[in-house]
N, C-alpha and C positions, 0 to 999 in steps of 0.2 A: 383522698386521702387523710390520713387521720392525724391529729395533733398531734402525735408521738414522729411520725412517719416526715412531718413538715418541719418540727423542733430537727430533726434528722437529717434533712439534710442542709438546714440551715447553717449548722455548726461548724463546714467547711466555707460559707461562703465569704467573699471578701464585701466592704463599707463600702455602695456604691453611692452612697447620696450623703451628704452631710449636711445642718441644719446648724447653722452660726446666727452670728447675733441680727440678721436680720427676720430669723426666726421662720416660723413653718410656712408664712404667706410663700416665699419666694422661694422655694424647691416645691410644689405641691403639683408643677407643669412639668416639671422632671422626673418628679415616682412617678408620678401618671403617664409619662411616655417607658420609662422605664419596666413599669408592669405589665406594661398591653407584651411586651417581649417577654420577662420571664416569671412564673408567679412565685416568689421568694425574693426579697430585695431589703437587705441588712443598710437601716439607717444610723450616724452616730449622732449624739444632741453634743454638740461642744458646750465649754462653760456659758459663753457669753451667750446661747440657745434658751440654757436651762433658766435662768434667771431664777432660782430658788424656786422653782417649781419642778413636783416629783419628775423622774422621764416616764415611767408609764402615764404620766397626763398629757403629754407633750407628746409621746408617739401615738396616744388613743385619739388625738384632737387632730392627728396628718391623718390618722389610717382615714377618720371619718369625712374628712374631705376630700381622699381621691376616694369615697368608696373600695373601703378593704379594710384587710384586721387585720387585728395585733396580735401575731403569733409566741411574740417571747421578747421578752426586755431583761437581758442584764445588763447589769451595771448602768449605762451611760450608752449603750447600743439597743438600737431594737430592731425585728424583724416583723417585715409585713407582709400581708399573704392577697391575691386579690385568686 
């Protein structure tokens, strides 16, 4: 699938992973598990998780930890693909 097709598919997805004050380390196992079953996962970064750092940076750090890639970020939500 190309980038546009992935973005199209991600549009209707619901957020299934929320990153909170515990940070990205707290959700890596859950994200790994979900990526084993679904190719695209939406991740929401709550205010307490961002701590002044841009969502894009947090999303790329999380994706790197689970050996995935970031397809898109909008607002405080990212779509991760493996």
